[in-house]
All heavy atoms as a GROMACS GRO file, in nm:
protein
  591
    1MET      N    1  -4.397   3.338   4.069
    1MET     CA    2  -4.248   3.353   4.099
    1MET      C    3  -4.201   3.484   4.014
    1MET      O    4  -4.254   3.506   3.905
    1MET     CB    5  -4.171   3.228   4.060
    1MET     CG    6  -4.195   3.101   4.128
    1MET     SD    7  -4.066   2.982   4.109
    1MET     CE    8  -4.063   2.953   3.947
    2THR      N    9  -4.100   3.551   4.081
    2THR     CA   10  -4.044   3.656   4.008
    2THR      C   11  -3.895   3.632   4.007
    2THR      O   12  -3.847   3.546   4.081
    2THR     CB   13  -4.057   3.777   4.093
    2THR    OG1   14  -4.003   3.772   4.228
    2THR    CG2   15  -4.208   3.816   4.102
    3THR      N   16  -3.826   3.692   3.910
    3THR     CA   17  -3.685   3.680   3.901
    3THR      C   18  -3.614   3.787   3.957
    3THR      O   19  -3.646   3.900   3.927
    3THR     CB   20  -3.647   3.672   3.741
    3THR    OG1   21  -3.725   3.569   3.683
    3THR    CG2   22  -3.508   3.661   3.716
    4THR      N   23  -3.512   3.753   4.034
    4THR     CA   24  -3.427   3.856   4.100
    4THR      C   25  -3.310   3.859   4.031
    4THR      O   26  -3.236   3.765   4.003
    4THR     CB   27  -3.395   3.818   4.248
    4THR    OG1   28  -3.520   3.793   4.318
    4THR    CG2   29  -3.308   3.931   4.316
    5ILE      N   30  -3.258   3.983   3.983
    5ILE     CA   31  -3.142   4.012   3.895
    5ILE      C   32  -3.033   4.074   3.978
    5ILE      O   33  -3.052   4.166   4.051
    5ILE     CB   34  -3.177   4.088   3.776
    5ILE    CG1   35  -3.285   4.016   3.693
    5ILE    CG2   36  -3.054   4.112   3.692
    5ILE    CD1   37  -3.337   4.088   3.584
    6THR      N   38  -2.916   4.022   3.961
    6THR     CA   39  -2.787   4.076   4.029
    6THR      C   40  -2.705   4.155   3.940
    6THR      O   41  -2.727   4.135   3.820
    6THR     CB   42  -2.719   3.962   4.106
    6THR    OG1   43  -2.677   3.867   4.000
    6THR    CG2   44  -2.813   3.889   4.213
    7PRO      N   45  -2.611   4.217   3.989
    7PRO     CA   46  -2.516   4.290   3.896
    7PRO      C   47  -2.422   4.205   3.808
    7PRO      O   48  -2.423   4.085   3.834
    7PRO     CB   49  -2.433   4.367   4.007
    7PRO     CG   50  -2.500   4.365   4.134
    7PRO     CD   51  -2.584   4.255   4.132
    8TRP      N   52  -2.373   4.266   3.717
    8TRP     CA   53  -2.287   4.189   3.627
    8TRP      C   54  -2.164   4.134   3.692
    8TRP      O   55  -2.116   4.172   3.789
    8TRP     CB   56  -2.240   4.283   3.516
    8TRP     CG   57  -2.350   4.349   3.425
    8TRP    CD1   58  -2.384   4.482   3.428
    8TRP    CD2   59  -2.433   4.285   3.346
    8TRP    NE1   60  -2.485   4.498   3.348
    8TRP    CE2   61  -2.518   4.381   3.291
    8TRP    CE3   62  -2.448   4.150   3.298
    8TRP    CZ2   63  -2.623   4.353   3.203
    8TRP    CZ3   64  -2.555   4.116   3.210
    8TRP    CH2   65  -2.633   4.219   3.161
    9ILE      N   66  -2.127   4.013   3.644
    9ILE     CA   67  -2.019   3.941   3.699
    9ILE      C   68  -1.889   3.987   3.627
    9ILE      O   69  -1.879   3.989   3.496
    9ILE     CB   70  -2.032   3.788   3.675
    9ILE    CG1   71  -2.163   3.740   3.756
    9ILE    CG2   72  -1.911   3.718   3.720
    9ILE    CD1   73  -2.193   3.603   3.714
   10HIS      N   74  -1.797   4.028   3.707
   10HIS     CA   75  -1.663   4.069   3.645
   10HIS      C   76  -1.545   3.970   3.668
   10HIS      O   77  -1.438   3.989   3.624
   10HIS     CB   78  -1.624   4.214   3.705
   10HIS     CG   79  -1.735   4.312   3.669
   10HIS    ND1   80  -1.748   4.358   3.535
   10HIS    CD2   81  -1.822   4.369   3.742
   10HIS    CE1   82  -1.844   4.449   3.533
   10HIS    NE2   83  -1.901   4.454   3.649
   11ASP      N   84  -1.572   3.879   3.757
   11ASP     CA   85  -1.462   3.781   3.802
   11ASP      C   86  -1.528   3.643   3.802
   11ASP      O   87  -1.605   3.616   3.891
   11ASP     CB   88  -1.417   3.826   3.935
   11ASP     CG   89  -1.300   3.747   3.985
   11ASP    OD1   90  -1.256   3.647   3.914
   11ASP    OD2   91  -1.259   3.753   4.101
   12LEU      N   92  -1.486   3.563   3.710
   12LEU     CA   93  -1.526   3.432   3.703
   12LEU      C   94  -1.483   3.337   3.827
   12LEU      O   95  -1.541   3.232   3.862
   12LEU     CB   96  -1.479   3.344   3.571
   12LEU     CG   97  -1.544   3.388   3.457
   12LEU    CD1   98  -1.488   3.306   3.333
   12LEU    CD2   99  -1.688   3.379   3.457
   13ALA      N  100  -1.384   3.384   3.904
   13ALA     CA  101  -1.344   3.309   4.029
   13ALA      C  102  -1.469   3.316   4.117
   13ALA      O  103  -1.467   3.224   4.216
   13ALA     CB  104  -1.222   3.376   4.080
   14ARG      N  105  -1.554   3.397   4.113
   14ARG     CA  106  -1.676   3.406   4.204
   14ARG      C  107  -1.794   3.315   4.158
   14ARG      O  108  -1.902   3.316   4.226
   14ARG     CB  109  -1.707   3.552   4.217
   14ARG     CG  110  -1.614   3.628   4.291
   14ARG     CD  111  -1.655   3.780   4.299
   14ARG     NE  112  -1.555   3.838   4.382
   14ARG     CZ  113  -1.586   3.902   4.503
   14ARG    NH1  114  -1.715   3.895   4.542
   14ARG    NH2  115  -1.505   3.966   4.574
   15VAL      N  116  -1.782   3.252   4.049
   15VAL     CA  117  -1.892   3.180   3.992
   15VAL      C  118  -1.860   3.029   4.020
   15VAL      O  119  -1.747   2.985   4.024
   15VAL     CB  120  -1.895   3.205   3.835
   15VAL    CG1  121  -2.000   3.098   3.767
   15VAL    CG2  122  -1.916   3.337   3.788
   16ARG      N  123  -1.957   2.960   4.071
   16ARG     CA  124  -1.968   2.829   4.117
   16ARG      C  125  -2.072   2.746   4.044
   16ARG      O  126  -2.167   2.788   3.990
   16ARG     CB  127  -2.001   2.831   4.261
   16ARG     CG  128  -1.913   2.908   4.362
   16ARG     CD  129  -1.777   2.848   4.376
   16ARG     NE  130  -1.686   2.909   4.460
   16ARG     CZ  131  -1.586   2.990   4.408
   16ARG    NH1  132  -1.560   2.989   4.286
   16ARG    NH2  133  -1.504   3.047   4.499
   17PRO      N  134  -2.039   2.615   4.026
   17PRO     CA  135  -2.134   2.511   3.974
   17PRO      C  136  -2.268   2.534   4.058
   17PRO      O  137  -2.271   2.539   4.172
   17PRO     CB  138  -2.073   2.378   3.995
   17PRO     CG  139  -1.924   2.414   3.987
   17PRO     CD  140  -1.911   2.545   4.058
   18GLY      N  141  -2.372   2.533   3.976
   18GLY     CA  142  -2.511   2.545   4.037
   18GLY      C  143  -2.558   2.683   4.033
   18GLY      O  144  -2.681   2.708   4.044
   19ASP      N  145  -2.471   2.784   4.000
   19ASP     CA  146  -2.521   2.916   3.991
   19ASP      C  147  -2.602   2.928   3.864
   19ASP      O  148  -2.569   2.866   3.759
   19ASP     CB  149  -2.412   3.023   3.976
   19ASP     CG  150  -2.329   3.044   4.106
   19ASP    OD1  151  -2.379   2.992   4.208
   19ASP    OD2  152  -2.221   3.110   4.089
   20ARG      N  153  -2.718   3.010   3.874
   20ARG     CA  154  -2.790   3.036   3.753
   20ARG      C  155  -2.745   3.159   3.673
   20ARG      O  156  -2.727   3.266   3.738
   20ARG     CB  157  -2.930   3.051   3.780
   20ARG     CG  158  -2.990   2.925   3.857
   20ARG     CD  159  -3.130   2.930   3.888
   20ARG     NE  160  -3.208   2.941   3.756
   20ARG     CZ  161  -3.338   2.910   3.741
   20ARG    NH1  162  -3.411   2.894   3.850
   20ARG    NH2  163  -3.390   2.926   3.622
   21ILE      N  164  -2.713   3.142   3.552
   21ILE     CA  165  -2.633   3.256   3.479
   21ILE      C  166  -2.717   3.290   3.353
   21ILE      O  167  -2.775   3.200   3.279
   21ILE     CB  168  -2.501   3.200   3.433
   21ILE    CG1  169  -2.409   3.167   3.555
   21ILE    CG2  170  -2.427   3.301   3.355
   21ILE    CD1  171  -2.367   3.292   3.636
   22GLU      N  172  -2.709   3.421   3.326
   22GLU     CA  173  -2.749   3.471   3.200
   22GLU      C  174  -2.626   3.525   3.126
   22GLU      O  175  -2.543   3.606   3.186
   22GLU     CB  176  -2.858   3.578   3.206
   22GLU     CG  177  -2.992   3.541   3.261
   22GLU     CD  178  -3.083   3.664   3.283
   22GLU    OE1  179  -3.046   3.778   3.283
   22GLU    OE2  180  -3.195   3.638   3.293
   23ALA      N  181  -2.614   3.507   2.996
   23ALA     CA  182  -2.513   3.560   2.916
   23ALA      C  183  -2.580   3.653   2.809
   23ALA      O  184  -2.665   3.605   2.731
   23ALA     CB  185  -2.437   3.450   2.844
   24TRP      N  186  -2.534   3.782   2.805
   24TRP     CA  187  -2.596   3.888   2.732
   24TRP      C  188  -2.484   3.934   2.629
   24TRP      O  189  -2.367   3.952   2.658
   24TRP     CB  190  -2.625   3.999   2.811
   24TRP     CG  191  -2.756   3.980   2.892
   24TRP    CD1  192  -2.752   3.900   3.015
   24TRP    CD2  193  -2.882   4.014   2.882
   24TRP    NE1  194  -2.876   3.894   3.071
   24TRP    CE2  195  -2.962   3.978   2.985
   24TRP    CE3  196  -2.957   4.092   2.778
   24TRP    CZ2  197  -3.103   3.996   2.996
   24TRP    CZ3  198  -3.081   4.121   2.788
   24TRP    CH2  199  -3.155   4.065   2.892
   25ASP      N  200  -2.542   3.951   2.520
   25ASP     CA  201  -2.452   4.020   2.386
   25ASP      C  202  -2.519   4.142   2.369
   25ASP      O  203  -2.638   4.156   2.308
   25ASP     CB  204  -2.465   3.918   2.275
   25ASP     CG  205  -2.383   3.972   2.155
   25ASP    OD1  206  -2.313   4.085   2.177
   25ASP    OD2  207  -2.396   3.920   2.052
   26GLN      N  208  -2.459   4.257   2.397
   26GLN     CA  209  -2.510   4.385   2.389
   26GLN      C  210  -2.651   4.397   2.470
   26GLN      O  211  -2.643   4.372   2.592
   26GLN     CB  212  -2.546   4.433   2.249
   26GLN     CG  213  -2.401   4.436   2.177
   26GLN     CD  214  -2.424   4.486   2.034
   26GLN    OE1  215  -2.520   4.520   1.983
   26GLN    NE2  216  -2.319   4.483   1.958
   27ASP      N  217  -2.771   4.408   2.416
   27ASP     CA  218  -2.890   4.425   2.487
   27ASP      C  219  -2.970   4.291   2.470
   27ASP      O  220  -3.097   4.298   2.496
   27ASP     CB  221  -2.961   4.548   2.448
   27ASP     CG  222  -2.909   4.672   2.470
   27ASP    OD1  223  -2.828   4.673   2.582
   27ASP    OD2  224  -2.912   4.771   2.409
   28HIS      N  225  -2.921   4.187   2.430
   28HIS     CA  226  -2.993   4.074   2.386
   28HIS      C  227  -2.940   3.946   2.483
   28HIS      O  228  -2.825   3.921   2.493
   28HIS     CB  229  -2.980   4.025   2.250
   28HIS     CG  230  -3.024   4.132   2.162
   28HIS    ND1  231  -3.147   4.155   2.132
   28HIS    CD2  232  -2.946   4.220   2.090
   28HIS    CE1  233  -3.160   4.263   2.050
   28HIS    NE2  234  -3.034   4.307   2.024
   29LEU      N  235  -3.040   3.891   2.541
   29LEU     CA  236  -3.015   3.762   2.621
   29LEU      C  237  -2.970   3.655   2.518
   29LEU      O  238  -3.061   3.621   2.436
   29LEU     CB  239  -3.140   3.719   2.711
   29LEU     CG  240  -3.121   3.597   2.780
   29LEU    CD1  241  -2.995   3.598   2.878
   29LEU    CD2  242  -3.243   3.566   2.853
   30ARG      N  243  -2.858   3.596   2.525
   30ARG     CA  244  -2.830   3.486   2.434
   30ARG      C  245  -2.823   3.351   2.493
   30ARG      O  246  -2.860   3.255   2.419
   30ARG     CB  247  -2.686   3.507   2.375
   30ARG     CG  248  -2.658   3.644   2.306
   30ARG     CD  249  -2.749   3.637   2.183
   30ARG     NE  250  -2.726   3.770   2.114
   30ARG     CZ  251  -2.803   3.802   2.002
   30ARG    NH1  252  -2.901   3.733   1.967
   30ARG    NH2  253  -2.776   3.919   1.942
   31HIS      N  254  -2.788   3.340   2.625
   31HIS     CA  255  -2.796   3.206   2.680
   31HIS      C  256  -2.834   3.226   2.836
   31HIS      O  257  -2.797   3.327   2.900
   31HIS     CB  258  -2.652   3.148   2.688
   31HIS     CG  259  -2.598   3.137   2.544
   31HIS    ND1  260  -2.632   3.042   2.447
   31HIS    CD2  261  -2.496   3.202   2.484
   31HIS    CE1  262  -2.565   3.066   2.338
   31HIS    NE2  263  -2.483   3.176   2.369
   32ALA      N  264  -2.907   3.126   2.882
   32ALA     CA  265  -2.947   3.121   3.029
   32ALA      C  266  -2.946   2.982   3.075
   32ALA      O  267  -2.999   2.884   3.002
   32ALA     CB  268  -3.082   3.182   3.044
   33GLY      N  269  -2.887   2.951   3.188
   33GLY     CA  270  -2.889   2.817   3.235
   33GLY      C  271  -2.815   2.807   3.377
   33GLY      O  272  -2.791   2.907   3.433
   34THR      N  273  -2.785   2.689   3.402
   34THR     CA  274  -2.717   2.659   3.519
   34THR      C  275  -2.572   2.611   3.495
   34THR      O  276  -2.543   2.536   3.417
   34THR     CB  277  -2.784   2.534   3.597
   34THR    OG1  278  -2.926   2.580   3.615
   34THR    CG2  279  -2.713   2.507   3.735
   35VAL      N  280  -2.481   2.678   3.576
   35VAL     CA  281  -2.332   2.654   3.557
   35VAL      C  282  -2.306   2.518   3.591
   35VAL      O  283  -2.358   2.469   3.704
   35VAL     CB  284  -2.249   2.765   3.643
   35VAL    CG1  285  -2.110   2.714   3.630
   35VAL    CG2  286  -2.267   2.905   3.590
   36SER      N  287  -2.242   2.437   3.507
   36SER     CA  288  -2.198   2.304   3.542
   36SER      C  289  -2.035   2.310   3.581
   36SER      O  290  -2.002   2.220   3.662
   36SER     CB  291  -2.225   2.202   3.431
   36SER     OG  292  -2.167   2.247   3.316
   37GLN      N  293  -1.960   2.375   3.520
   37GLN     CA  294  -1.819   2.386   3.537
   37GLN      C  295  -1.772   2.532   3.500
   37GLN      O  296  -1.814   2.600   3.412
   37GLN     CB  297  -1.735   2.293   3.442
   37GLN     CG  298  -1.759   2.147   3.470
   37GLN     CD  299  -1.684   2.056   3.382
   37GLN    OE1  300  -1.619   2.105   3.290
   37GLN    NE2  301  -1.695   1.936   3.413
   38VAL      N  302  -1.657   2.572   3.582
   38VAL     CA  303  -1.596   2.702   3.557
   38VAL      C  304  -1.454   2.673   3.544
   38VAL      O  305  -1.380   2.608   3.608
   38VAL     CB  306  -1.618   2.792   3.673
   38VAL    CG1  307  -1.559   2.928   3.654
   38VAL    CG2  308  -1.768   2.799   3.711
   39ALA      N  309  -1.381   2.744   3.441
   39ALA     CA  310  -1.245   2.741   3.429
   39ALA      C  311  -1.200   2.882   3.422
   39ALA      O  312  -1.170   2.953   3.310
   39ALA     CB  313  -1.208   2.665   3.297
   40ALA      N  314  -1.192   2.953   3.532
   40ALA     CA  315  -1.171   3.090   3.546
   40ALA      C  316  -1.041   3.130   3.482
   40ALA      O  317  -1.031   3.234   3.418
   40ALA     CB  318  -1.180   3.138   3.691
   41HIS      N  319  -0.929   3.042   3.498
   41HIS     CA  320  -0.805   3.065   3.447
   41HIS      C  321  -0.808   3.073   3.291
   41HIS      O  322  -0.714   3.126   3.231
   41HIS     CB  323  -0.704   2.963   3.492
   41HIS     CG  324  -0.727   2.841   3.452
   41HIS    ND1  325  -0.840   2.755   3.514
   41HIS    CD2  326  -0.670   2.744   3.368
   41HIS    CE1  327  -0.834   2.638   3.448
   41HIS    NE2  328  -0.745   2.625   3.366
   42LEU      N  329  -0.903   3.007   3.237
   42LEU     CA  330  -0.924   3.007   3.089
   42LEU      C  331  -1.023   3.123   3.039
   42LEU      O  332  -1.039   3.138   2.919
   42LEU     CB  333  -0.955   2.869   3.036
   42LEU     CG  334  -0.861   2.764   3.050
   42LEU    CD1  335  -0.921   2.621   3.016
   42LEU    CD2  336  -0.732   2.785   2.982
   43GLY      N  337  -1.111   3.164   3.132
   43GLY     CA  338  -1.193   3.269   3.103
   43GLY      C  339  -1.335   3.216   3.045
   43GLY      O  340  -1.393   3.277   2.952
   44VAL      N  341  -1.358   3.088   3.073
   44VAL     CA  342  -1.477   3.017   3.015
   44VAL      C  343  -1.557   2.950   3.134
   44VAL      O  344  -1.504   2.916   3.228
   44VAL     CB  345  -1.449   2.920   2.906
   44VAL    CG1  346  -1.372   2.972   2.798
   44VAL    CG2  347  -1.352   2.798   2.966
   45LEU      N  348  -1.678   2.921   3.097
   45LEU     CA  349  -1.769   2.835   3.185
   45LEU      C  350  -1.856   2.758   3.096
   45LEU      O  351  -1.876   2.791   2.977
   45LEU     CB  352  -1.839   2.924   3.284
   45LEU     CG  353  -1.924   3.042   3.232
   45LEU    CD1  354  -2.080   2.997   3.266
   45LEU    CD2  355  -1.887   3.164   3.311
   46TRP      N  356  -1.914   2.646   3.152
   46TRP     CA  357  -1.998   2.568   3.093
   46TRP      C  358  -2.135   2.576   3.157
   46TRP      O  359  -2.145   2.567   3.275
   46TRP     CB  360  -1.959   2.424   3.093
   46TRP     CG  361  -1.851   2.391   3.003
   46TRP    CD1  362  -1.852   2.332   2.872
   46TRP    CD2  363  -1.719   2.407   3.027
   46TRP    NE1  364  -1.730   2.334   2.820
   46TRP    CE2  365  -1.636   2.374   2.909
   46TRP    CE3  366  -1.644   2.460   3.136
   46TRP    CZ2  367  -1.499   2.377   2.900
   46TRP    CZ3  368  -1.500   2.472   3.132
   46TRP    CH2  369  -1.440   2.423   3.013
   47VAL      N  370  -2.245   2.607   3.077
   47VAL     CA  371  -2.372   2.622   3.123
   47VAL      C  372  -2.465   2.524   3.069
   47VAL      O  373  -2.456   2.491   2.947
   47VAL     CB  374  -2.433   2.762   3.092
   47VAL    CG1  375  -2.573   2.778   3.131
   47VAL    CG2  376  -2.337   2.865   3.160
   48ARG      N  377  -2.558   2.452   3.151
   48ARG     CA  378  -2.657   2.369   3.097
   48ARG      C  379  -2.786   2.467   3.064
   48ARG      O  380  -2.837   2.519   3.152
   48ARG     CB  381  -2.700   2.273   3.201
   48ARG     CG  382  -2.800   2.180   3.143
   48ARG     CD  383  -2.798   2.038   3.142
   48ARG     NE  384  -2.674   1.970   3.187
   48ARG     CZ  385  -2.610   1.883   3.085
   48ARG    NH1  386  -2.663   1.878   2.962
   48ARG    NH2  387  -2.495   1.831   3.110
   49GLU      N  388  -2.816   2.478   2.935
   49GLU     CA  389  -2.910   2.560   2.876
   49GLU      C  390  -3.049   2.524   2.935
   49GLU      O  391  -3.091   2.420   2.940
   49GLU     CB  392  -2.925   2.556   2.729
   49GLU     CG  393  -2.813   2.613   2.657
   49GLU     CD  394  -2.830   2.764   2.628
   49GLU    OE1  395  -2.923   2.830   2.679
   49GLU    OE2  396  -2.727   2.822   2.580
   50ALA      N  397  -3.118   2.630   2.993
   50ALA     CA  398  -3.251   2.611   3.046
   50ALA      C  399  -3.355   2.585   2.958
   50ALA      O  400  -3.438   2.488   2.987
   50ALA     CB  401  -3.302   2.727   3.130
   51SER      N  402  -3.339   2.614   2.834
   51SER     CA  403  -3.439   2.584   2.738
   51SER      C  404  -3.429   2.465   2.657
   51SER      O  405  -3.538   2.393   2.630
   51SER     CB  406  -3.442   2.698   2.618
   51SER     OG  407  -3.311   2.702   2.555
   52THR      N  408  -3.306   2.409   2.651
   52THR     CA  409  -3.278   2.285   2.581
   52THR      C  410  -3.215   2.175   2.667
   52THR      O  411  -3.224   2.052   2.629
   52THR     CB  412  -3.184   2.302   2.460
   52THR    OG1  413  -3.062   2.343   2.509
   52THR    CG2  414  -3.244   2.416   2.360
   53GLY      N  415  -3.146   2.208   2.776
   53GLY     CA  416  -3.091   2.109   2.849
   53GLY      C  417  -2.946   2.078   2.802
   53GLY      O  418  -2.883   1.992   2.866
   54LEU      N  419  -2.914   2.133   2.687
   54LEU     CA  420  -2.773   2.099   2.646
   54LEU      C  421  -2.664   2.185   2.713
   54LEU      O  422  -2.693   2.298   2.744
   54LEU     CB  423  -2.773   2.127   2.485
   54LEU     CG  424  -2.881   2.040   2.408
   54LEU    CD1  425  -2.891   2.091   2.259
   54LEU    CD2  426  -2.843   1.897   2.427
   55PRO      N  427  -2.548   2.125   2.704
   55PRO     CA  428  -2.433   2.209   2.763
   55PRO      C  429  -2.388   2.304   2.659
   55PRO      O  430  -2.389   2.286   2.547
   55PRO     CB  431  -2.321   2.100   2.791
   55PRO     CG  432  -2.360   1.977   2.696
   55PRO     CD  433  -2.513   1.990   2.686
   56ARG      N  434  -2.343   2.428   2.711
   56ARG     CA  435  -2.302   2.536   2.624
   56ARG      C  436  -2.173   2.598   2.692
   56ARG      O  437  -2.171   2.616   2.801
   56ARG     CB  438  -2.400   2.630   2.612
   56ARG     CG  439  -2.364   2.768   2.548
   56ARG     CD  440  -2.372   2.761   2.391
   56ARG     NE  441  -2.504   2.720   2.359
   56ARG     CZ  442  -2.537   2.721   2.232
   56ARG    NH1  443  -2.444   2.745   2.132
   56ARG    NH2  444  -2.656   2.675   2.197
   57LEU      N  445  -2.069   2.601   2.611
   57LEU     CA  446  -1.934   2.666   2.650
   57LEU      C  447  -1.965   2.816   2.629
   57LEU      O  448  -1.995   2.869   2.512
   57LEU     CB  449  -1.820   2.622   2.560
   57LEU     CG  450  -1.686   2.684   2.583
   57LEU    CD1  451  -1.640   2.645   2.730
   57LEU    CD2  452  -1.584   2.641   2.474
   58ILE      N  453  -1.932   2.897   2.735
   58ILE     CA  454  -1.952   3.033   2.731
   58ILE      C  455  -1.819   3.105   2.758
   58ILE      O  456  -1.761   3.099   2.875
   58ILE     CB  457  -2.045   3.082   2.841
   58ILE    CG1  458  -2.183   3.008   2.838
   58ILE    CG2  459  -2.077   3.235   2.848
   58ILE    CD1  460  -2.273   3.042   2.724
   59PRO      N  461  -1.760   3.170   2.653
   59PRO     CA  462  -1.645   3.242   2.684
   59PRO      C  463  -1.683   3.379   2.734
   59PRO      O  464  -1.758   3.458   2.678
   59PRO     CB  465  -1.584   3.254   2.542
   59PRO     CG  466  -1.691   3.225   2.436
   59PRO     CD  467  -1.795   3.150   2.518
   60ALA      N  468  -1.632   3.412   2.855
   60ALA     CA  469  -1.665   3.523   2.924
   60ALA      C  470  -1.627   3.651   2.861
   60ALA      O  471  -1.705   3.757   2.880
   60ALA     CB  472  -1.607   3.534   3.073
   61ARG      N  473  -1.531   3.662   2.784
   61ARG     CA  474  -1.498   3.775   2.715
   61ARG      C  475  -1.591   3.821   2.600
   61ARG      O  476  -1.598   3.942   2.566
   61ARG     CB  477  -1.364   3.771   2.657
   61ARG     CG  478  -1.238   3.766   2.758
   61ARG     CD  479  -1.106   3.755   2.691
   61ARG     NE  480  -1.006   3.754   2.796
   61ARG     CZ  481  -0.885   3.732   2.760
   61ARG    NH1  482  -0.840   3.700   2.636
   61ARG    NH2  483  -0.793   3.718   2.861
   62GLU      N  484  -1.675   3.734   2.566
   62GLU     CA  485  -1.762   3.756   2.449
   62GLU      C  486  -1.894   3.801   2.496
   62GLU      O  487  -1.992   3.839   2.418
   62GLU     CB  488  -1.767   3.639   2.361
   62GLU     CG  489  -1.649   3.602   2.280
   62GLU     CD  490  -1.662   3.494   2.193
   62GLU    OE1  491  -1.775   3.452   2.161
   62GLU    OE2  492  -1.565   3.428   2.153
   63TYR      N  493  -1.929   3.793   2.632
   63TYR     CA  494  -2.061   3.813   2.690
   63TYR      C  495  -2.050   3.892   2.822
   63TYR      O  496  -1.945   3.889   2.886
   63TYR     CB  497  -2.132   3.687   2.722
   63TYR     CG  498  -2.158   3.596   2.597
   63TYR    CD1  499  -2.073   3.490   2.564
   63TYR    CD2  500  -2.273   3.622   2.524
   63TYR    CE1  501  -2.094   3.418   2.463
   63TYR    CE2  502  -2.313   3.542   2.405
   63TYR     CZ  503  -2.206   3.440   2.366
   63TYR     OH  504  -2.239   3.363   2.269
   64ARG      N  505  -2.155   3.950   2.848
   64ARG     CA  506  -2.178   4.016   2.988
   64ARG      C  507  -2.261   3.907   3.060
   64ARG      O  508  -2.357   3.865   3.024
   64ARG     CB  509  -2.258   4.147   2.984
   64ARG     CG  510  -2.174   4.265   2.921
   64ARG     CD  511  -2.240   4.388   2.921
   64ARG     NE  512  -2.375   4.384   2.867
   64ARG     CZ  513  -2.477   4.457   2.888
   64ARG    NH1  514  -2.474   4.547   2.988
   64ARG    NH2  515  -2.588   4.449   2.822
   65LEU      N  516  -2.215   3.876   3.172
   65LEU     CA  517  -2.276   3.772   3.249
   65LEU      C  518  -2.332   3.824   3.381
   65LEU      O  519  -2.276   3.921   3.455
   65LEU     CB  520  -2.168   3.668   3.304
   65LEU     CG  521  -2.090   3.599   3.183
   65LEU    CD1  522  -1.972   3.512   3.231
   65LEU    CD2  523  -2.173   3.520   3.091
   66ARG      N  524  -2.441   3.764   3.435
   66ARG     CA  525  -2.496   3.786   3.560
   66ARG      C  526  -2.575   3.686   3.620
   66ARG      O  527  -2.610   3.594   3.538
   66ARG     CB  528  -2.591   3.917   3.545
   66ARG     CG  529  -2.718   3.898   3.473
   66ARG     CD  530  -2.796   4.029   3.488
   66ARG     NE  531  -2.925   4.018   3.391
   66ARG     CZ  532  -2.979   4.112   3.356
   66ARG    NH1  533  -2.949   4.236   3.401
   66ARG    NH2  534  -3.089   4.110   3.286
   67ARG      N  535  -2.578   3.672   3.742
   67ARG     CA  536  -2.656   3.560   3.811
   67ARG      C  537  -2.798   3.591   3.806
   67ARG      O  538  -2.841   3.710   3.820
   67ARG     CB  539  -2.605   3.546   3.959
   67ARG     CG  540  -2.479   3.482   3.973
   67ARG     CD  541  -2.451   3.456   4.118
   67ARG     NE  542  -2.309   3.417   4.136
   67ARG     CZ  543  -2.206   3.480   4.146
   67ARG    NH1  544  -2.217   3.618   4.117
   67ARG    NH2  545  -2.088   3.425   4.158
   68THR      N  546  -2.881   3.496   3.800
   68THR     CA  547  -3.022   3.518   3.832
   68THR      C  548  -3.068   3.417   3.924
   68THR      O  549  -3.009   3.307   3.944
   68THR     CB  550  -3.107   3.503   3.698
   68THR    OG1  551  -3.092   3.372   3.645
   68THR    CG2  552  -3.072   3.609   3.594
   69SER      N  553  -3.170   3.448   4.008
   69SER     CA  554  -3.226   3.351   4.096
   69SER      C  555  -3.387   3.366   4.091
   69SER      O  556  -3.429   3.481   4.054
   69SER     CB  557  -3.177   3.358   4.237
   69SER     OG  558  -3.209   3.496   4.280
   70VAL      N  559  -3.452   3.257   4.118
   70VAL     CA  560  -3.583   3.271   4.124
   70VAL      C  561  -3.647   3.272   4.265
   70VAL      O  562  -3.593   3.202   4.352
   70VAL     CB  563  -3.654   3.139   4.062
   70VAL    CG1  564  -3.806   3.134   4.068
   70VAL    CG2  565  -3.612   3.120   3.912
   71ALA      N  566  -3.714   3.378   4.287
   71ALA     CA  567  -3.774   3.411   4.429
   71ALA      C  568  -3.924   3.402   4.413
   71ALA      O  569  -3.985   3.439   4.326
   71ALA     CB  570  -3.726   3.559   4.464
   72PRO      N  571  -3.980   3.351   4.522
   72PRO     CA  572  -4.128   3.329   4.516
   72PRO      C  573  -4.190   3.477   4.530
   72PRO      O  574  -4.139   3.568   4.594
   72PRO     CB  575  -4.159   3.248   4.644
   72PRO     CG  576  -4.029   3.265   4.732
   72PRO     CD  577  -3.924   3.288   4.641
   73THR      N  578  -4.301   3.490   4.471
   73THR     CA  579  -4.378   3.609   4.478
   73THR      C  580  -4.462   3.614   4.607
   73THR      O  581  -4.494   3.515   4.668
   73THR     CB  582  -4.488   3.628   4.362
   73THR    OG1  583  -4.560   3.518   4.355
   73THR    CG2  584  -4.415   3.644   4.223
   74THR      N  585  -4.478   3.725   4.655
   74THR     CA  586  -4.557   3.731   4.782
   74THR      C  587  -4.696   3.793   4.764
   74THR      O  588  -4.724   3.856   4.663
   74THR     CB  589  -4.480   3.828   4.890
   74THR    OG1  590  -4.469   3.958   4.820
   74THR    CG2  591  -4.354   3.763   4.941
   0.00000   0.00000   0.00000
């Protein structure tokens, strides 16, 4: 499998539960997982961490966010 990377997210209103998200701080990946809830009006989302399975509150102003999806290799 390969990872397909999309552009940075600038509007949380376009993020939905079930989206796979990465949260970056400068050039470092800090969090990655599946969105469970979005509160666009508050500027936050909750992600279930892929590595631990634990929920994590992500304040969008503190990170650069982007969707990722897993695509099969050919």
